[in-house]
N, CA, C and O atoms as a GROMACS GRO file, in nm:
protein
  388
    1UNK      N    1   0.098  -0.111   0.047
    1UNK     CA    2   0.016  -0.001   0.000
    1UNK      C    3   0.080   0.106  -0.006
    1UNK      O    4   0.173   0.115   0.073
    2UNK      N    5   0.052   0.235  -0.106
    2UNK     CA    6   0.133   0.327  -0.085
    2UNK      C    7   0.077   0.464  -0.006
    2UNK      O    8  -0.028   0.519  -0.038
    3UNK      N    9   0.154   0.505   0.090
    3UNK     CA   10   0.092   0.604   0.184
    3UNK      C   11   0.080   0.763   0.125
    3UNK      O   12   0.147   0.805   0.030
    4UNK      N   13   0.020   0.811   0.170
    4UNK     CA   14   0.020   0.965   0.119
    4UNK      C   15   0.152   1.025   0.094
    4UNK      O   16   0.195   1.077  -0.009
    5UNK      N   17   0.211   1.004   0.218
    5UNK     CA   18   0.366   1.017   0.257
    5UNK      C   19   0.440   0.998   0.139
    5UNK      O   20   0.490   1.093   0.079
    6UNK      N   21   0.452   0.862   0.096
    6UNK     CA   22   0.520   0.812  -0.004
    6UNK      C   23   0.496   0.877  -0.150
    6UNK      O   24   0.579   0.895  -0.240
    7UNK      N   25   0.323   0.913  -0.148
    7UNK     CA   26   0.270   0.952  -0.290
    7UNK      C   27   0.351   1.098  -0.282
    7UNK      O   28   0.432   1.108  -0.375
    8UNK      N   29   0.349   1.184  -0.215
    8UNK     CA   30   0.416   1.305  -0.216
    8UNK      C   31   0.564   1.291  -0.234
    8UNK      O   32   0.615   1.348  -0.331
    9UNK      N   33   0.619   1.240  -0.173
    9UNK     CA   34   0.781   1.240  -0.196
    9UNK      C   35   0.802   1.183  -0.336
    9UNK      O   36   0.905   1.218  -0.393
   10UNK      N   37   0.717   1.097  -0.400
   10UNK     CA   38   0.749   1.049  -0.516
   10UNK      C   39   0.698   1.173  -0.587
   10UNK      O   40   0.775   1.192  -0.681
   11UNK      N   41   0.592   1.277  -0.585
   11UNK     CA   42   0.569   1.365  -0.680
   11UNK      C   43   0.674   1.474  -0.642
   11UNK      O   44   0.682   1.562  -0.727
   12UNK      N   45   0.750   1.488  -0.542
   12UNK     CA   46   0.855   1.597  -0.528
   12UNK      C   47   0.975   1.547  -0.602
   12UNK      O   48   1.045   1.624  -0.667
   13UNK      N   49   0.996   1.444  -0.594
   13UNK     CA   50   1.117   1.372  -0.659
   13UNK      C   51   1.113   1.382  -0.827
   13UNK      O   52   1.210   1.404  -0.900
   14UNK      N   53   0.973   1.358  -0.869
   14UNK     CA   54   0.944   1.372  -1.027
   14UNK      C   55   0.946   1.520  -1.036
   14UNK      O   56   0.962   1.562  -1.151
   15UNK      N   57   0.935   1.594  -0.962
   15UNK     CA   58   0.913   1.712  -1.009
   15UNK      C   59   1.099   1.775  -0.997
   15UNK      O   60   1.152   1.850  -1.079
   16UNK      N   61   1.141   1.738  -0.917
   16UNK     CA   62   1.336   1.768  -0.931
   16UNK      C   63   1.338   1.694  -1.030
   16UNK      O   64   1.260   1.755  -1.103
   17UNK      N   65   1.375   1.591  -1.096
   17UNK     CA   66   1.409   1.488  -1.186
   17UNK      C   67   1.378   1.606  -1.353
   17UNK      O   68   1.460   1.639  -1.438
   18UNK      N   69   1.220   1.641  -1.341
   18UNK     CA   70   1.145   1.737  -1.428
   18UNK      C   71   1.272   1.900  -1.450
   18UNK      O   72   1.268   1.978  -1.546
   19UNK      N   73   1.354   1.907  -1.348
   19UNK     CA   74   1.406   2.048  -1.328
   19UNK      C   75   1.363   2.180  -1.275
   19UNK      O   76   1.412   2.292  -1.293
   20UNK      N   77   1.223   2.125  -1.182
   20UNK     CA   78   1.138   2.210  -1.143
   20UNK      C   79   1.203   2.237  -0.983
   20UNK      O   80   1.243   2.134  -0.929
   21UNK      N   81   1.215   2.342  -0.918
   21UNK     CA   82   1.272   2.405  -0.776
   21UNK      C   83   1.203   2.334  -0.698
   21UNK      O   84   1.081   2.346  -0.716
   22UNK      N   85   1.229   2.273  -0.629
   22UNK     CA   86   1.131   2.203  -0.510
   22UNK      C   87   1.195   2.192  -0.370
   22UNK      O   88   1.300   2.129  -0.356
   23UNK      N   89   1.139   2.248  -0.275
   23UNK     CA   90   1.136   2.226  -0.145
   23UNK      C   91   1.035   2.169  -0.068
   23UNK      O   92   0.915   2.158  -0.092
   24UNK      N   93   1.114   2.130   0.044
   24UNK     CA   94   0.993   2.009   0.120
   24UNK      C   95   1.056   2.053   0.274
   24UNK      O   96   1.173   2.057   0.314
   25UNK      N   97   0.922   2.086   0.345
   25UNK     CA   98   0.942   2.116   0.479
   25UNK      C   99   0.835   2.072   0.534
   25UNK      O  100   0.722   2.082   0.488
   26UNK      N  101   0.881   2.000   0.678
   26UNK     CA  102   0.750   1.998   0.770
   26UNK      C  103   0.730   2.090   0.812
   26UNK      O  104   0.822   2.171   0.821
   27UNK      N  105   0.588   2.129   0.862
   27UNK     CA  106   0.560   2.268   0.893
   27UNK      C  107   0.634   2.337   1.018
   27UNK      O  108   0.664   2.454   1.042
   28UNK      N  109   0.651   2.212   1.092
   28UNK     CA  110   0.713   2.262   1.225
   28UNK      C  111   0.864   2.295   1.182
   28UNK      O  112   0.911   2.386   1.251
   29UNK      N  113   0.928   2.258   1.110
   29UNK     CA  114   1.071   2.220   1.043
   29UNK      C  115   1.055   2.450   1.007
   29UNK      O  116   1.096   2.546   1.072
   30UNK      N  117   0.978   2.437   0.876
   30UNK     CA  118   0.972   2.594   0.828
   30UNK      C  119   0.921   2.677   0.953
   30UNK      O  120   0.984   2.782   0.950
   31UNK      N  121   0.839   2.677   1.057
   31UNK     CA  122   0.812   2.776   1.156
   31UNK      C  123   0.965   2.806   1.195
   31UNK      O  124   1.017   2.918   1.187
   32UNK      N  125   1.055   2.638   1.258
   32UNK     CA  126   1.165   2.683   1.315
   32UNK      C  127   1.263   2.793   1.237
   32UNK      O  128   1.328   2.892   1.271
   33UNK      N  129   1.242   2.733   1.136
   33UNK     CA  130   1.380   2.806   1.002
   33UNK      C  131   1.295   2.981   1.030
   33UNK      O  132   1.351   3.087   1.058
   34UNK      N  133   1.137   2.954   1.007
   34UNK     CA  134   1.148   3.117   0.997
   34UNK      C  135   1.204   3.177   1.126
   34UNK      O  136   1.284   3.270   1.124
   35UNK      N  137   1.161   3.125   1.231
   35UNK     CA  138   1.225   3.226   1.368
   35UNK      C  139   1.358   3.228   1.321
   35UNK      O  140   1.414   3.327   1.274
   36UNK      N  141   1.405   3.118   1.333
   36UNK     CA  142   1.571   3.144   1.351
   36UNK      C  143   1.639   3.244   1.226
   36UNK      O  144   1.742   3.309   1.243
   37UNK      N  145   1.563   3.242   1.103
   37UNK     CA  146   1.591   3.356   0.992
   37UNK      C  147   1.570   3.504   1.056
   37UNK      O  148   1.625   3.610   1.028
   38UNK      N  149   1.476   3.475   1.147
   38UNK     CA  150   1.432   3.643   1.213
   38UNK      C  151   1.544   3.704   1.308
   38UNK      O  152   1.584   3.821   1.305
   39UNK      N  153   1.590   3.594   1.397
   39UNK     CA  154   1.646   3.643   1.479
   39UNK      C  155   1.800   3.665   1.400
   39UNK      O  156   1.883   3.744   1.448
   40UNK      N  157   1.822   3.599   1.297
   40UNK     CA  158   1.947   3.623   1.228
   40UNK      C  159   1.939   3.719   1.121
   40UNK      O  160   2.022   3.707   1.031
   41UNK      N  161   1.849   3.817   1.112
   41UNK     CA  162   1.801   3.917   1.016
   41UNK      C  163   1.795   3.834   0.869
   41UNK      O  164   1.847   3.894   0.775
   42UNK      N  165   1.752   3.738   0.848
   42UNK     CA  166   1.753   3.670   0.704
   42UNK      C  167   1.627   3.611   0.659
   42UNK      O  168   1.614   3.512   0.587
   43UNK      N  169   1.514   3.702   0.724
   43UNK     CA  170   1.380   3.636   0.688
   43UNK      C  171   1.332   3.697   0.587
   43UNK      O  172   1.228   3.644   0.546
   44UNK      N  173   1.380   3.826   0.507
   44UNK     CA  174   1.333   3.822   0.363
   44UNK      C  175   1.417   3.739   0.276
   44UNK      O  176   1.377   3.718   0.161
   45UNK      N  177   1.530   3.689   0.318
   45UNK     CA  178   1.592   3.565   0.236
   45UNK      C  179   1.589   3.430   0.230
   45UNK      O  180   1.654   3.347   0.167
   46UNK      N  181   1.507   3.425   0.303
   46UNK     CA  182   1.428   3.279   0.350
   46UNK      C  183   1.264   3.276   0.231
   46UNK      O  184   1.206   3.194   0.160
   47UNK      N  185   1.252   3.403   0.266
   47UNK     CA  186   1.073   3.444   0.196
   47UNK      C  187   1.121   3.440   0.010
   47UNK      O  188   1.057   3.391  -0.083
   48UNK      N  189   1.240   3.504   0.010
   48UNK     CA  190   1.247   3.542  -0.116
   48UNK      C  191   1.268   3.343  -0.190
   48UNK      O  192   1.221   3.290  -0.290
   49UNK      N  193   1.353   3.292  -0.084
   49UNK     CA  194   1.391   3.158  -0.160
   49UNK      C  195   1.252   3.099  -0.190
   49UNK      O  196   1.221   3.063  -0.303
   50UNK      N  197   1.172   3.090  -0.086
   50UNK     CA  198   1.050   3.015  -0.104
   50UNK      C  199   0.956   3.051  -0.199
   50UNK      O  200   0.862   2.982  -0.241
   51UNK      N  201   0.985   3.154  -0.227
   51UNK     CA  202   0.883   3.268  -0.381
   51UNK      C  203   0.970   3.198  -0.482
   51UNK      O  204   0.904   3.162  -0.579
   52UNK      N  205   1.076   3.172  -0.488
   52UNK     CA  206   1.179   3.101  -0.605
   52UNK      C  207   1.097   2.977  -0.672
   52UNK      O  208   1.088   2.956  -0.793
   53UNK      N  209   1.041   2.900  -0.569
   53UNK     CA  210   1.016   2.735  -0.565
   53UNK      C  211   0.887   2.750  -0.662
   53UNK      O  212   0.782   2.814  -0.660
   54UNK      N  213   0.948   2.659  -0.747
   54UNK     CA  214   0.781   2.591  -0.809
   54UNK      C  215   0.727   2.507  -0.757
   54UNK      O  216   0.626   2.489  -0.825
   55UNK      N  217   0.728   2.431  -0.666
   55UNK     CA  218   0.658   2.330  -0.595
   55UNK      C  219   0.712   2.374  -0.447
   55UNK      O  220   0.835   2.383  -0.439
   56UNK      N  221   0.641   2.401  -0.334
   56UNK     CA  222   0.610   2.374  -0.212
   56UNK      C  223   0.576   2.266  -0.147
   56UNK      O  224   0.453   2.277  -0.149
   57UNK      N  225   0.600   2.169  -0.089
   57UNK     CA  226   0.537   2.066   0.007
   57UNK      C  227   0.578   2.078   0.162
   57UNK      O  228   0.684   2.056   0.219
   58UNK      N  229   0.461   2.119   0.206
   58UNK     CA  230   0.451   2.124   0.344
   58UNK      C  231   0.394   2.011   0.379
   58UNK      O  232   0.284   1.977   0.336
   59UNK      N  233   0.475   1.934   0.472
   59UNK     CA  234   0.413   1.834   0.549
   59UNK      C  235   0.349   1.829   0.692
   59UNK      O  236   0.413   1.908   0.762
   60UNK      N  237   0.249   1.770   0.764
   60UNK     CA  238   0.189   1.762   0.909
   60UNK      C  239   0.151   1.881   0.924
   60UNK      O  240   0.192   1.932   1.028
   61UNK      N  241   0.058   1.976   0.829
   61UNK     CA  242  -0.012   2.091   0.856
   61UNK      C  243  -0.125   2.032   0.966
   61UNK      O  244  -0.200   1.934   0.969
   62UNK      N  245  -0.095   2.150   1.061
   62UNK     CA  246  -0.201   2.120   1.147
   62UNK      C  247  -0.182   2.046   1.270
   62UNK      O  248  -0.245   2.060   1.375
   63UNK      N  249  -0.044   1.927   1.234
   63UNK     CA  250  -0.016   1.843   1.334
   63UNK      C  251  -0.015   1.938   1.479
   63UNK      O  252  -0.082   1.916   1.580
   64UNK      N  253   0.090   2.056   1.454
   64UNK     CA  254   0.180   2.102   1.587
   64UNK      C  255   0.084   2.240   1.568
   64UNK      O  256   0.042   2.287   1.462
   65UNK      N  257   0.064   2.288   1.709
   65UNK     CA  258  -0.007   2.439   1.736
   65UNK      C  259   0.103   2.552   1.697
   65UNK      O  260   0.206   2.561   1.764
   66UNK      N  261   0.079   2.636   1.586
   66UNK     CA  262   0.118   2.741   1.510
   66UNK      C  263   0.099   2.883   1.620
   66UNK      O  264  -0.009   2.919   1.666
   67UNK      N  265   0.225   2.948   1.645
   67UNK     CA  266   0.188   3.074   1.682
   67UNK      C  267   0.127   3.176   1.578
   67UNK      O  268   0.108   3.139   1.462
   68UNK      N  269   0.095   3.308   1.623
   68UNK     CA  270   0.046   3.407   1.557
   68UNK      C  271   0.173   3.455   1.446
   68UNK      O  272   0.141   3.453   1.327
   69UNK      N  273   0.271   3.483   1.470
   69UNK     CA  274   0.388   3.478   1.328
   69UNK      C  275   0.401   3.386   1.256
   69UNK      O  276   0.428   3.405   1.137
   70UNK      N  277   0.384   3.248   1.315
   70UNK     CA  278   0.383   3.148   1.217
   70UNK      C  279   0.259   3.167   1.125
   70UNK      O  280   0.266   3.210   1.010
   71UNK      N  281   0.128   3.124   1.199
   71UNK     CA  282   0.037   3.176   1.109
   71UNK      C  283   0.058   3.253   1.028
   71UNK      O  284   0.045   3.225   0.908
   72UNK      N  285   0.093   3.356   1.066
   72UNK     CA  286   0.103   3.467   0.933
   72UNK      C  287   0.204   3.469   0.824
   72UNK      O  288   0.176   3.539   0.727
   73UNK      N  289   0.322   3.402   0.824
   73UNK     CA  290   0.409   3.340   0.756
   73UNK      C  291   0.342   3.276   0.684
   73UNK      O  292   0.329   3.320   0.569
   74UNK      N  293   0.267   3.134   0.725
   74UNK     CA  294   0.212   3.042   0.679
   74UNK      C  295   0.121   3.081   0.558
   74UNK      O  296   0.139   3.047   0.441
   75UNK      N  297   0.010   3.164   0.610
   75UNK     CA  298  -0.078   3.246   0.539
   75UNK      C  299  -0.005   3.338   0.401
   75UNK      O  300  -0.050   3.353   0.287
   76UNK      N  301   0.106   3.385   0.455
   76UNK     CA  302   0.139   3.464   0.315
   76UNK      C  303   0.226   3.359   0.235
   76UNK      O  304   0.220   3.368   0.112
   77UNK      N  305   0.292   3.278   0.279
   77UNK     CA  306   0.321   3.167   0.160
   77UNK      C  307   0.191   3.084   0.100
   77UNK      O  308   0.200   3.037  -0.013
   78UNK      N  309   0.092   3.070   0.162
   78UNK     CA  310   0.019   2.991   0.058
   78UNK      C  311  -0.079   3.151  -0.032
   78UNK      O  312  -0.112   3.134  -0.149
   79UNK      N  313  -0.099   3.235   0.010
   79UNK     CA  314  -0.138   3.353  -0.082
   79UNK      C  315  -0.008   3.402  -0.160
   79UNK      O  316   0.004   3.464  -0.266
   80UNK      N  317   0.052   3.369  -0.100
   80UNK     CA  318   0.167   3.427  -0.243
   80UNK      C  319   0.191   3.303  -0.384
   80UNK      O  320   0.220   3.312  -0.503
   81UNK      N  321   0.164   3.209  -0.304
   81UNK     CA  322   0.174   3.089  -0.395
   81UNK      C  323   0.027   3.057  -0.509
   81UNK      O  324   0.022   2.987  -0.610
   82UNK      N  325  -0.066   3.129  -0.450
   82UNK     CA  326  -0.174   3.121  -0.556
   82UNK      C  327  -0.183   3.184  -0.692
   82UNK      O  328  -0.183   3.304  -0.721
   83UNK      N  329  -0.191   3.063  -0.778
   83UNK     CA  330  -0.191   3.060  -0.899
   83UNK      C  331  -0.031   3.094  -0.958
   83UNK      O  332   0.005   3.104  -1.076
   84UNK      N  333   0.044   3.106  -0.840
   84UNK     CA  334   0.179   3.095  -0.905
   84UNK      C  335   0.277   2.994  -0.900
   84UNK      O  336   0.382   2.997  -0.964
   85UNK      N  337   0.234   2.885  -0.805
   85UNK     CA  338   0.353   2.768  -0.822
   85UNK      C  339   0.222   2.648  -0.752
   85UNK      O  340   0.109   2.669  -0.708
   86UNK      N  341   0.269   2.574  -0.763
   86UNK     CA  342   0.221   2.439  -0.678
   86UNK      C  343   0.235   2.423  -0.531
   86UNK      O  344   0.346   2.429  -0.480
   87UNK      N  345   0.154   2.407  -0.478
   87UNK     CA  346   0.181   2.373  -0.323
   87UNK      C  347   0.103   2.240  -0.277
   87UNK      O  348  -0.018   2.222  -0.292
   88UNK      N  349   0.185   2.158  -0.225
   88UNK     CA  350   0.154   2.050  -0.169
   88UNK      C  351   0.149   2.067  -0.007
   88UNK      O  352   0.241   2.114   0.060
   89UNK      N  353  -0.010   2.007   0.058
   89UNK     CA  354  -0.035   2.039   0.179
   89UNK      C  355  -0.097   1.888   0.248
   89UNK      O  356  -0.204   1.831   0.229
   90UNK      N  357   0.027   1.852   0.341
   90UNK     CA  358  -0.016   1.734   0.409
   90UNK      C  359  -0.074   1.755   0.542
   90UNK      O  360  -0.052   1.850   0.617
   91UNK      N  361  -0.164   1.637   0.565
   91UNK     CA  362  -0.180   1.636   0.714
   91UNK      C  363  -0.282   1.503   0.787
   91UNK      O  364  -0.386   1.468   0.731
   92UNK      N  365  -0.245   1.450   0.893
   92UNK     CA  366  -0.308   1.351   0.947
   92UNK      C  367  -0.436   1.378   1.000
   92UNK      O  368  -0.504   1.285   1.045
   93UNK      N  369  -0.490   1.526   0.999
   93UNK     CA  370  -0.592   1.560   1.083
   93UNK      C  371  -0.761   1.530   1.002
   93UNK      O  372  -0.788   1.579   0.893
   94UNK      N  373  -0.842   1.458   1.067
   94UNK     CA  374  -0.957   1.428   1.009
   94UNK      C  375  -0.998   1.559   0.905
   94UNK      O  376  -0.937   1.665   0.921
   95UNK      N  377  -1.091   1.550   0.813
   95UNK     CA  378  -1.145   1.641   0.741
   95UNK      C  379  -1.240   1.738   0.830
   95UNK      O  380  -1.267   1.852   0.794
   96UNK      N  381  -1.289   1.679   0.951
   96UNK     CA  382  -1.404   1.723   1.007
   96UNK      C  383  -1.308   1.868   1.098
   96UNK      O  384  -1.374   1.954   1.156
   97UNK      N  385  -1.146   1.876   1.097
   97UNK     CA  386  -1.071   1.906   1.184
   97UNK      C  387  -1.031   2.046   1.094
   97UNK      O  388  -0.949   2.126   1.137
   0.00000   0.00000   0.00000
Protein backbone atom coordinates (compact mmCIF):
# COMPACT_ATOMS: atom_id res chain seq x y z
CA UNK A 1 0.00 0.00 0.00
CA UNK A 2 1.34 3.44 -0.93
CA UNK A 3 0.90 6.03 1.79
CA UNK A 4 0.10 9.68 1.15
CA UNK A 5 3.58 10.52 2.44
CA UNK A 6 5.24 8.20 -0.09
CA UNK A 7 3.09 9.63 -2.87
CA UNK A 8 4.08 13.20 -1.97
CA UNK A 9 7.77 12.25 -1.87
CA UNK A 10 7.41 10.61 -5.30
CA UNK A 11 5.76 13.75 -6.72
CA UNK A 12 8.53 15.90 -5.26
CA UNK A 13 11.24 13.65 -6.70
CA UNK A 14 9.59 13.66 -10.13
CA UNK A 15 9.35 17.47 -10.01
CA UNK A 16 13.11 17.62 -9.27
CA UNK A 17 13.85 15.24 -12.16
CA UNK A 18 11.84 17.55 -14.42
CA UNK A 19 14.04 20.46 -13.36
CA UNK A 20 11.48 22.18 -11.14
CA UNK A 21 12.75 23.99 -8.06
CA UNK A 22 11.22 22.00 -5.21
CA UNK A 23 11.39 22.27 -1.41
CA UNK A 24 9.96 19.94 1.21
CA UNK A 25 9.39 21.00 4.82
CA UNK A 26 7.42 19.79 7.76
CA UNK A 27 5.38 22.78 8.90
CA UNK A 28 7.16 22.63 12.25
CA UNK A 29 10.56 22.72 10.52
CA UNK A 30 9.50 25.66 8.35
CA UNK A 31 8.26 27.63 11.38
CA UNK A 32 11.51 26.91 13.23
CA UNK A 33 13.52 28.01 10.17
CA UNK A 34 11.45 31.19 10.05
CA UNK A 35 12.11 31.95 13.71
CA UNK A 36 15.85 31.37 13.27
CA UNK A 37 15.97 33.51 10.12
CA UNK A 38 14.18 36.27 11.96
CA UNK A 39 16.74 36.16 14.80
CA UNK A 40 19.60 36.28 12.30
CA UNK A 41 18.04 39.04 10.20
CA UNK A 42 17.68 36.80 7.15
CA UNK A 43 13.89 36.42 7.09
CA UNK A 44 13.41 38.19 3.75
CA UNK A 45 16.10 35.95 2.23
CA UNK A 46 14.13 32.89 3.39
CA UNK A 47 10.87 34.33 2.02
CA UNK A 48 12.50 35.12 -1.35
CA UNK A 49 13.95 31.61 -1.54
CA UNK A 50 10.50 30.14 -0.94
CA UNK A 51 9.00 32.44 -3.57
CA UNK A 52 11.51 31.16 -6.16
CA UNK A 53 10.34 27.56 -5.81
CA UNK A 54 8.07 25.94 -8.39
CA UNK A 55 6.76 23.40 -5.88
CA UNK A 56 6.50 23.64 -2.13
CA UNK A 57 5.56 20.59 -0.09
CA UNK A 58 4.43 21.26 3.47
CA UNK A 59 4.01 18.13 5.57
CA UNK A 60 2.11 17.70 8.83
CA UNK A 61 -0.15 20.75 8.40
CA UNK A 62 -2.10 21.30 11.62
CA UNK A 63 -0.13 18.66 13.53
CA UNK A 64 1.50 21.12 15.93
CA UNK A 65 -0.10 24.40 17.06
CA UNK A 66 1.48 27.44 15.38
CA UNK A 67 1.93 30.84 17.03
CA UNK A 68 0.61 34.09 15.53
CA UNK A 69 3.81 34.91 13.64
CA UNK A 70 3.99 31.39 12.26
CA UNK A 71 0.35 31.55 11.18
CA UNK A 72 0.96 34.84 9.40
CA UNK A 73 3.97 33.36 7.61
CA UNK A 74 1.99 30.32 6.48
CA UNK A 75 -0.86 32.54 5.29
CA UNK A 76 1.60 34.68 3.33
CA UNK A 77 3.21 31.60 1.82
CA UNK A 78 -0.13 30.15 0.71
CA UNK A 79 -1.44 33.45 -0.63
CA UNK A 80 1.84 34.17 -2.47
CA UNK A 81 1.62 30.71 -4.02
CA UNK A 82 -1.92 31.15 -5.32
CA UNK A 83 -1.91 30.79 -9.13
CA UNK A 84 1.91 31.15 -9.19
CA UNK A 85 3.31 27.82 -8.04
CA UNK A 86 2.29 24.36 -6.95
CA UNK A 87 1.72 23.76 -3.27
CA UNK A 88 1.12 20.38 -1.64
CA UNK A 89 -0.14 20.26 1.95
CA UNK A 90 -0.36 17.03 3.91
CA UNK A 91 -2.06 16.41 7.22
CA UNK A 92 -3.15 13.56 9.43
CA UNK A 93 -6.12 15.50 10.73
CA UNK A 94 -9.65 14.40 9.99
CA UNK A 95 -11.42 16.46 7.34
CA UNK A 96 -13.88 17.75 9.98
CA UNK A 97 -10.99 19.34 11.92
